[in-house]
C-alpha positions as CSV (number, residue, x, y, z in Angstrom):
1,M,-12.9,6.3,-6.0
2,G,-11.7,7.6,-9.2
3,I,-8.4,6.7,-11.0
4,F,-6.7,9.9,-9.9
5,A,-7.6,9.2,-6.2
6,W,-6.2,5.6,-6.5
7,V,-3.0,7.0,-8.0
8,V,-2.6,9.6,-5.3
9,I,-3.4,7.2,-2.4
10,G,-1.2,4.6,-4.0
11,A,1.7,7.0,-4.4
12,L,1.5,8.2,-0.8
13,A,0.9,4.7,0.7
14,G,3.7,3.2,-1.4
15,W,6.1,5.9,-0.5
16,I,5.3,5.8,3.3
17,A,5.5,2.0,3.3
18,S,8.8,2.1,1.5
19,K,10.2,4.5,4.1
20,F,9.1,2.2,6.9
21,M,10.5,-0.9,5.2
22,N,13.8,0.8,4.1
23,T,13.2,0.1,0.4
24,D,12.8,3.7,-0.7
25,A,16.3,3.9,-2.3
26,S,15.6,0.9,-4.6
27,M,12.1,2.0,-5.7
28,G,11.0,4.8,-8.0
29,A,7.8,6.8,-8.2
30,F,6.1,4.3,-10.5
31,A,7.0,1.3,-8.2
32,N,5.7,3.3,-5.2
33,I,2.4,3.9,-7.0
34,V,2.1,0.2,-8.0
35,V,3.0,-1.0,-4.5
36,G,0.5,1.4,-3.0
37,I,-2.4,0.4,-5.2
38,V,-1.8,-3.3,-4.7
39,G,-1.2,-2.7,-1.0
40,A,-4.6,-0.9,-0.9
41,L,-6.2,-3.9,-2.4
42,I,-4.4,-6.2,0.1
43,G,-5.2,-4.0,3.1
44,G,-8.8,-3.6,2.1
45,F,-9.2,-7.3,1.7
46,L,-7.6,-8.1,5.0
47,M,-9.7,-5.4,6.8
48,N,-12.9,-6.9,5.3
49,V,-11.8,-10.5,6.4
50,L,-11.2,-9.2,9.9
51,G,-14.6,-7.6,10.0
52,G,-13.4,-4.0,9.7
53,V,-13.9,-1.4,7.1
54,G,-11.4,-1.3,4.2
55,I,-10.9,1.5,1.7
56,T,-13.7,4.0,2.1
57,G,-12.6,6.8,-0.1
58,F,-10.1,9.6,-0.1
59,N,-9.4,9.9,3.6
60,L,-6.9,9.2,6.4
61,W,-8.3,5.8,7.2
62,S,-8.0,4.6,3.6
63,L,-4.4,5.8,3.5
64,L,-3.6,3.9,6.7
65,V,-5.2,0.7,5.4
66,A,-3.2,1.1,2.1
67,V,0.0,1.7,4.0
68,I,-0.5,-1.4,6.1
69,G,-1.3,-3.5,3.0
70,S,1.8,-2.0,1.2
71,M,4.0,-2.9,4.1
72,I,2.7,-6.4,4.0
73,L,3.4,-6.6,0.2
74,L,6.9,-5.3,0.6
75,W,7.6,-7.8,3.4
76,V,6.4,-10.7,1.3
77,L,8.4,-9.4,-1.7
78,R,11.5,-9.2,0.6
79,L,11.0,-12.8,1.7
80,F,10.9,-14.0,-1.9
81,K,13.8,-11.8,-2.9
82,N,16.1,-13.1,-0.1
83,R,15.5,-16.7,-1.1
């Protein structure tokens, strides 16, 4: 995937995950992109460990994997923030 596709998937995944995790008000567009891209890496890694297919390109499955990874990242960040 190209840089533009990573940014688009990252922005969408970060925004969707922040809506689910109720962190949208405290995050801007740049934070959503970063969370989405890192979440895509986390989600892809976890899917590969579990024997599934991770990020496969610019499609709905990759967006779902990135959203799941982003939600995991936001959950972990919330745990450290509340300490």
